[in-house]
C-alpha positions as CSV (number, residue, x, y, z in Angstrom):
1,M,38.3,11.2,35.9
2,N,40.9,12.2,33.0
3,D,42.4,8.8,33.1
4,Q,39.0,6.9,32.8
5,Q,37.9,9.6,29.8
6,T,41.2,8.9,28.0
7,N,40.9,5.1,28.2
8,Q,37.1,5.5,26.7
9,E,38.3,7.7,24.1
10,E,41.2,5.2,23.1
11,T,38.5,2.5,23.2
12,K,36.3,4.2,21.1
13,K,39.1,4.9,18.6
14,S,40.2,1.3,18.5
15,I,36.9,0.2,17.4
16,P,37.3,0.1,13.6
17,S,34.9,2.2,11.5
18,D,33.3,-0.7,9.7
19,S,31.9,-2.1,12.5
20,L,30.3,1.3,13.8
21,S,28.7,1.8,10.5
22,S,27.5,-2.0,10.6
23,R,25.4,-1.6,13.6
24,P,22.2,-0.5,11.8
25,Q,22.6,-3.1,9.3
26,N,23.0,-5.9,12.3
27,T,19.9,-4.5,13.8
28,I,17.6,-4.6,11.1
29,L,18.9,-7.9,10.0
30,R,18.5,-9.2,13.4
31,D,15.0,-8.0,13.4
32,L,14.0,-10.0,10.3
33,E,15.6,-13.1,11.3
34,R,13.5,-12.9,14.7
35,K,10.4,-12.7,12.6
36,A,11.4,-15.4,10.5
37,R,12.0,-17.8,13.0
38,V,8.6,-16.8,15.3
39,E,7.0,-17.8,11.8
40,S,8.5,-20.9,11.1
41,L,7.9,-21.9,14.7
42,L,4.1,-21.2,14.3
43,A,4.3,-23.1,11.0
44,A,5.9,-26.2,12.7
45,S,3.5,-26.0,15.9
46,L,0.7,-25.8,13.2
47,R,1.4,-29.1,11.3
48,A,2.5,-30.9,14.5
49,V,-1.1,-30.3,15.9
50,F,-2.5,-31.2,12.6
51,V,-0.6,-34.8,12.6
52,V,-1.9,-35.1,16.3
53,L,-5.3,-34.4,15.2
54,V,-5.4,-37.0,12.5
55,I,-4.1,-39.7,14.7
56,A,-6.7,-38.7,17.4
57,T,-9.6,-39.2,14.7
58,V,-8.7,-42.3,13.5
59,A,-8.3,-43.7,17.3
60,L,-11.5,-42.5,18.3
61,T,-13.6,-43.8,15.2
62,L,-12.5,-46.9,15.5
63,A,-13.2,-46.8,19.5
64,S,-16.7,-45.6,19.0
65,S,-17.0,-48.2,16.0
66,L,-15.9,-51.3,17.6
67,Q,-17.7,-52.6,20.9
68,V,-15.1,-55.7,21.4
69,V,-11.5,-55.3,20.0
70,E,-10.4,-58.2,18.6
71,P,-6.5,-59.3,17.2
72,N,-7.5,-58.5,13.7
73,D,-8.9,-55.1,14.7
74,W,-5.2,-54.0,15.7
75,E,-4.0,-54.6,11.9
76,L,-7.3,-52.7,10.9
77,F,-6.4,-49.8,13.1
78,L,-2.7,-49.5,11.9
79,G,-3.7,-49.8,8.3
80,L,-6.2,-47.0,8.6
81,L,-3.7,-45.2,10.7
82,L,-1.1,-45.5,8.2
83,A,-3.6,-44.5,5.5
84,A,-4.4,-41.1,7.2
85,L,-0.7,-40.4,8.1
86,G,0.0,-40.4,4.4
87,A,-2.8,-38.0,3.2
88,A,-1.7,-36.1,6.2
89,A,1.9,-36.1,4.6
90,L,0.5,-35.4,1.2
91,V,-1.0,-32.4,2.6
92,I,2.0,-31.0,4.6
93,I,4.2,-31.7,1.8
94,A,2.0,-29.2,-0.6
95,D,1.7,-26.9,2.0
96,V,5.8,-26.7,2.2
97,M,6.1,-27.0,-1.6
98,T,3.8,-23.6,-1.9
99,P,5.3,-21.2,1.0
100,K,4.1,-18.2,-0.8
101,K,0.2,-18.5,-1.0
102,Q,-2.0,-15.9,-2.5
103,L,-5.1,-15.6,-0.7
104,A,-6.8,-14.1,-4.3
105,S,-6.1,-17.6,-5.6
106,V,-7.2,-19.5,-2.5
107,L,-10.4,-17.9,-2.2
108,G,-10.8,-17.8,-5.9
109,I,-10.7,-21.9,-5.9
110,Y,-13.2,-21.8,-2.9
111,V,-15.7,-19.8,-4.7
112,G,-15.2,-21.6,-8.2
113,V,-15.8,-25.0,-6.1
114,S,-19.0,-23.7,-4.5
115,F,-20.4,-22.7,-7.7
116,G,-19.4,-25.7,-9.3
117,L,-21.1,-28.1,-6.6
118,V,-24.4,-26.4,-6.8
119,A,-24.6,-26.6,-10.6
120,A,-23.7,-30.4,-10.3
121,L,-26.4,-30.6,-7.9
122,G,-28.8,-28.8,-10.5
123,L,-27.6,-31.1,-13.3
124,S,-27.9,-34.0,-11.2
125,Q,-31.6,-33.3,-10.3
126,L,-32.2,-32.5,-14.5
127,I,-30.4,-35.8,-15.6
128,D,-32.9,-37.7,-13.1
129,V,-36.1,-36.3,-14.2
130,V,-35.1,-36.6,-18.0
131,A,-34.3,-40.4,-16.8
132,E,-37.4,-40.8,-15.1
133,A,-39.5,-39.2,-18.0
134,W,-37.8,-41.2,-20.4
135,Q,-37.8,-44.6,-18.4
136,L,-34.1,-44.9,-18.5
137,D,-33.8,-46.7,-15.5
138,E,-35.9,-49.5,-16.5
139,A,-33.8,-50.1,-19.7
140,G,-30.6,-50.7,-17.7
141,A,-29.1,-47.4,-18.3
142,S,-28.3,-46.5,-14.5
143,L,-24.7,-47.0,-14.9
144,Y,-24.4,-44.3,-17.6
145,I,-26.8,-41.8,-15.7
146,A,-24.1,-42.2,-12.8
147,L,-21.2,-41.5,-15.1
148,A,-23.0,-38.8,-16.7
149,K,-23.7,-37.1,-13.5
150,G,-20.2,-37.4,-12.0
151,I,-18.4,-36.4,-15.2
152,G,-20.7,-33.3,-15.7
153,G,-20.4,-32.4,-11.7
154,L,-16.7,-32.7,-12.2
155,S,-16.5,-30.5,-15.3
156,L,-18.7,-27.8,-13.9
157,V,-16.3,-27.3,-10.7
158,Y,-13.6,-27.0,-13.4
159,L,-15.2,-24.7,-15.2
160,S,-16.4,-22.5,-12.3
161,V,-12.8,-22.7,-10.6
162,S,-10.9,-21.6,-14.1
163,I,-13.8,-18.7,-14.8
164,V,-13.1,-17.4,-11.1
165,L,-9.5,-17.2,-11.1
166,S,-9.5,-15.8,-14.7
167,T,-12.0,-13.0,-14.0
168,K,-11.4,-12.5,-10.1
169,D,-10.8,-8.9,-11.0
170,D,-14.3,-8.3,-12.3
171,V,-16.2,-10.3,-9.7
172,R,-16.7,-6.8,-7.8
173,L,-18.6,-5.5,-10.5
174,V,-20.9,-8.8,-10.6
175,I,-21.2,-9.3,-6.8
176,P,-20.7,-5.9,-4.8
177,Y,-18.7,-5.6,-1.7
178,V,-16.6,-8.8,-2.6
179,Q,-13.1,-8.7,-3.8
180,F,-10.1,-11.0,-4.2
181,E,-7.5,-8.4,-4.0
182,R,-6.6,-6.1,-1.5
183,R,-7.7,-2.1,-2.6
184,N,-6.6,1.0,-1.1
185,T,-9.3,3.3,-1.5
186,N,-7.4,6.4,0.3
187,R,-4.1,7.3,-0.1
188,L,-2.1,4.6,-1.8
189,P,1.3,3.6,0.2
190,L,4.8,4.1,-1.2
191,L,6.8,1.2,-2.1
192,I,10.3,2.2,-1.4
193,D,13.0,1.3,-4.1
194,T,16.5,0.6,-3.5
195,S,17.7,3.6,-4.9
196,V,15.9,6.1,-3.0
197,L,17.1,4.5,0.4
198,I,20.9,5.1,-1.0
199,D,19.9,8.3,-2.0
200,G,18.9,9.4,1.4
201,R,16.5,12.6,0.8
202,I,13.7,10.4,1.7
203,T,14.5,11.0,5.5
204,G,14.2,14.9,5.0
205,L,11.0,14.4,2.8
206,A,9.4,12.6,5.7
207,K,10.3,14.7,8.4
208,T,8.9,17.9,6.6
209,G,5.6,15.9,6.8
210,I,4.6,16.0,3.2
211,I,4.7,12.3,2.8
212,D,1.2,11.4,4.5
213,S,0.6,7.6,3.6
214,T,2.4,4.1,4.5
215,L,5.9,3.6,3.4
216,I,6.4,0.1,2.4
217,I,10.0,-1.4,2.5
218,P,10.1,-4.9,0.9
219,T,12.4,-7.6,2.5
220,Y,14.1,-8.1,-1.0
221,V,15.1,-4.4,-0.8
222,I,16.6,-4.9,2.3
223,N,18.5,-8.1,1.2
224,E,19.9,-6.1,-1.9
225,L,21.4,-3.4,0.6
226,Q,22.7,-6.4,2.4
227,K,24.5,-7.8,-0.4
228,L,25.8,-4.3,-1.5
229,A,26.9,-4.0,2.2
230,D,28.8,-7.3,2.2
231,S,30.4,-6.4,-1.3
232,S,34.4,-6.5,-1.9
233,D,34.1,-3.3,-3.5
234,R,34.4,0.1,-1.2
235,G,31.8,2.1,-3.6
236,K,29.0,-0.8,-3.4
237,R,30.0,-1.2,0.4
238,E,29.6,2.1,1.1
239,R,26.2,2.7,-0.5
240,G,25.0,-0.4,1.1
241,R,25.4,0.8,4.5
242,R,24.5,3.9,4.0
243,G,21.2,2.5,2.6
244,L,20.6,0.5,5.6
245,D,21.6,3.5,8.0
246,V,18.6,5.1,6.0
247,V,16.0,2.7,6.6
248,Q,17.0,2.9,10.5
249,E,16.7,6.4,10.4
250,L,13.6,6.5,8.3
251,Q,11.7,4.1,11.4
252,R,12.8,6.7,13.8
253,A,11.6,9.8,12.0
254,Y,8.3,8.4,10.2
255,P,6.6,5.7,12.2
256,E,4.2,4.7,9.4
257,T,7.4,2.8,7.8
258,K,6.9,-0.9,7.7
259,I,9.2,-3.6,6.3
260,V,6.9,-6.4,4.9
261,E,7.8,-9.9,2.7
262,P,5.6,-9.8,-0.4
263,N,4.4,-12.7,-2.3
264,T,6.5,-12.6,-5.2
265,D,8.8,-15.0,-7.2
266,E,12.3,-14.9,-6.8
267,L,13.3,-12.4,-9.5
268,L,15.3,-9.3,-10.2
269,V,14.6,-6.7,-7.5
270,D,13.0,-4.3,-9.9
271,R,10.9,-6.8,-11.3
272,M,9.5,-7.8,-8.1
273,I,9.2,-4.4,-7.5
274,L,6.7,-3.5,-10.2
275,D,4.9,-7.2,-9.5
276,T,4.5,-6.1,-5.8
277,A,3.1,-2.7,-6.9
278,K,0.8,-4.2,-9.6
279,K,-0.7,-6.8,-7.2
280,E,-1.2,-4.8,-4.0
281,G,-2.0,-1.4,-5.7
282,F,1.0,0.6,-4.3
283,R,2.9,3.5,-5.8
284,V,6.4,3.2,-6.8
285,F,9.0,5.8,-4.9
286,T,11.9,5.6,-7.0
287,N,15.1,7.5,-8.1
288,D,16.0,4.9,-11.0
289,L,14.6,6.5,-14.5
290,A,14.5,3.4,-16.1
291,L,12.5,1.9,-13.5
292,A,10.1,5.0,-13.6
293,K,9.2,4.6,-17.5
294,I,8.7,1.1,-17.1
295,A,6.3,1.5,-14.3
296,E,4.7,4.0,-16.3
297,I,4.0,1.7,-19.1
298,Q,2.4,-0.8,-17.1
299,S,-0.1,1.7,-15.7
300,I,1.8,1.8,-12.0
301,Q,1.7,5.3,-10.5
302,V,5.2,6.3,-9.9
303,V,6.5,9.2,-7.3
304,N,10.0,10.1,-8.9
305,V,12.3,12.2,-6.5
306,H,13.8,13.9,-9.8
307,D,10.3,15.2,-10.5
308,I,10.0,16.3,-6.7
309,V,13.5,18.3,-7.1
310,A,12.6,19.7,-10.4
311,A,9.1,21.1,-8.8
312,L,10.7,22.6,-5.9
313,R,13.9,24.2,-7.7
314,S,14.0,28.0,-8.5
315,E,13.7,28.9,-12.1
316,V,16.8,30.2,-13.6
317,M,16.2,32.1,-17.0
318,P,18.7,33.0,-19.4
319,G,20.0,36.5,-19.1
320,E,19.9,36.5,-15.3
321,T,23.4,37.2,-14.0
322,L,24.6,35.2,-10.9
323,E,27.8,34.8,-8.5
324,L,29.0,31.2,-8.8
325,L,32.0,29.5,-7.8
326,I,33.8,28.1,-10.6
327,V,35.0,24.5,-9.2
328,R,36.5,22.5,-12.2
329,E,37.2,22.3,-15.8
330,G,34.6,21.1,-18.3
331,E,34.7,18.8,-21.2
332,T,37.0,21.2,-23.1
333,P,40.2,22.5,-21.6
334,D,38.9,26.2,-21.8
335,Q,35.4,25.5,-20.0
336,G,34.5,25.9,-16.6
337,V,31.8,24.0,-14.3
338,A,29.7,25.8,-11.8
339,F,26.8,24.4,-9.6
340,L,23.6,26.4,-8.5
341,P,22.1,26.0,-4.9
342,D,19.8,23.2,-6.1
343,G,22.7,21.0,-8.0
344,S,22.3,22.0,-11.6
345,M,25.3,22.1,-13.7
346,V,26.3,25.3,-15.3
347,V,28.8,25.0,-18.0
348,I,30.7,28.4,-18.3
349,E,32.9,29.4,-21.6
350,H,36.4,30.5,-21.3
351,A,36.4,30.0,-17.3
352,S,39.2,27.5,-17.0
353,E,41.4,30.3,-15.8
354,E,39.0,31.3,-12.9
355,I,38.6,28.1,-11.2
356,G,38.3,28.2,-7.6
357,R,37.1,31.9,-7.9
358,S,33.6,33.2,-7.7
359,C,32.7,35.0,-10.4
360,Q,29.7,37.0,-12.2
361,I,28.3,34.7,-14.6
362,R,25.5,35.6,-17.1
363,I,23.3,32.6,-18.2
364,T,23.0,32.5,-21.8
365,N,21.2,29.2,-22.6
366,S,19.5,25.9,-20.7
367,L,18.9,22.5,-22.1
368,Q,16.4,20.1,-19.9
369,R,18.0,16.4,-19.5
370,P,15.8,13.4,-17.9
371,G,18.4,14.0,-14.9
372,G,17.6,17.7,-14.5
373,R,18.4,21.1,-16.3
374,L,21.9,22.0,-17.7
375,F,23.0,25.6,-18.0
376,F,25.4,27.3,-20.1
377,G,26.7,30.8,-19.3
378,K,29.8,33.3,-20.1
379,L,32.0,35.3,-17.6
380,N,30.1,39.0,-17.1
381,K,33.3,40.9,-17.4
382,V,32.4,44.4,-16.7
383,A,35.4,47.0,-18.1
384,S,36.5,49.2,-15.4
385,P,37.9,52.8,-16.0
386,G,41.8,52.6,-15.8
387,P,43.7,55.6,-13.9
388,Q,43.7,58.9,-15.7
389,P,47.3,60.1,-16.4
390,T,48.7,62.8,-14.8
391,P,50.8,66.0,-16.2
392,A,53.9,64.4,-15.1
393,D,53.2,61.1,-16.7
394,S,52.1,63.2,-19.8
395,D,56.0,64.6,-19.8
396,E,57.6,61.5,-19.1
397,R,55.9,60.1,-22.2
398,R,56.6,62.5,-24.2
399,E,60.5,62.4,-23.1
400,E,60.5,58.9,-23.6
401,T,59.3,59.3,-27.7
402,P,62.3,58.6,-30.0
403,P,63.1,61.7,-32.4
404,S,62.6,60.9,-36.1
405,E,65.3,60.4,-38.7
406,N,64.9,64.0,-40.2
407,G,65.3,65.6,-36.7
408,P,62.6,66.9,-34.1
409,R,59.4,67.3,-35.3
410,T,57.9,70.6,-34.8
411,E,54.1,71.6,-34.4
412,P,53.0,73.7,-37.3
413,P,51.8,77.0,-36.3
414,K,47.9,78.1,-35.7
415,G,46.1,78.6,-39.1
416,T,48.1,76.1,-41.1
417,P,46.6,73.1,-42.3
418,R,47.9,69.9,-40.8
419,N,47.5,67.9,-44.0
420,P,49.9,70.0,-46.6
421,S,49.2,67.8,-49.4
422,S,45.7,69.2,-49.4
423,S,46.9,73.2,-49.5
424,R,49.9,72.3,-52.1
425,N,50.1,70.5,-55.8
426,P,53.3,69.0,-55.6
427,R,53.4,69.2,-59.4
428,R,52.7,72.8,-59.6
429,K,55.7,74.9,-60.4
430,N,56.1,77.9,-58.4
């Protein structure tokens, strides 16, 4: 048994730490690859079924219309089949060229075409009534009437589609219970940024139960963490692997965590986060101050980790005295740096000699910065009473006093003033 345990321990030690830390990364990436394979297989199956149905439609149509098959009919069948396959190929190419479709745009086109066709039908009836009243058919204007109907109908369809696409956000005001975008009427989901996953404190917040909405992790955030984890720089590699570890831990700690693939263009990650949040109505959960400011400018709700920490940290007022450990030097050689329990920095004057010791620090001032509060303080040195001298010490000190040049100094008798110049005038003659 001991030999087996020893072999197992040696095997664990022989496994490099990089492979151990890359296991969560490989698990997440395998899940994403499996999902992508399933989606591509479904798309290929749908296209194959579409082509088979097109061929079957052409064959059944010709078989029902032709009673007797003649040699020339095969040429007709082949021509129609090639034409149908060409049309099907154009449809499939258009589908492949637009992999990220938006339901709002498709629905807007459908509604616009429907409204345009209804308006075109009404315009056609109006043109017929006018032509009949003015007897334009008898005057040989039937060709121009047909052109007016066709061009007018196409124009109305185009205008309807354009109007619906440009005003799809306001359609709900005109037609109740109809909307082209998904709106979250309850608690808005939180769209997780890369910096939050690298920071790692989101798992602690999720375990406390304070988060009561869905956590959305986009696939492009996972891809960015993968790039960091595969980087040659050690610092970036550690941050990327830490972010992937946090993703896996967050999935276990909070079941309402979802990894989704939004329909966005290939841009910078910050830009894609803002686009996704604006389209889907999500809140951005970030640790990046610049991203938070840009989101606020675009009227996107932001949950900032720094704001949460600032709201939960204890208030330290100037004048309070705290016992802190001075850990390092400050910007100037005579300064020392300590930290409060919440991570706030305290710059202490004349404390460079106390590095590594716990001292009483009196807070003198504070400064609010975007990343948190910065405190300034001084060493609170209390003058301790020294030891009282004993009679033996006073005798020794008296013996050590050197005699003056004019001989030993004698104490004047009682009743004699200590300042002789006050009782005797040197200019006065006796």
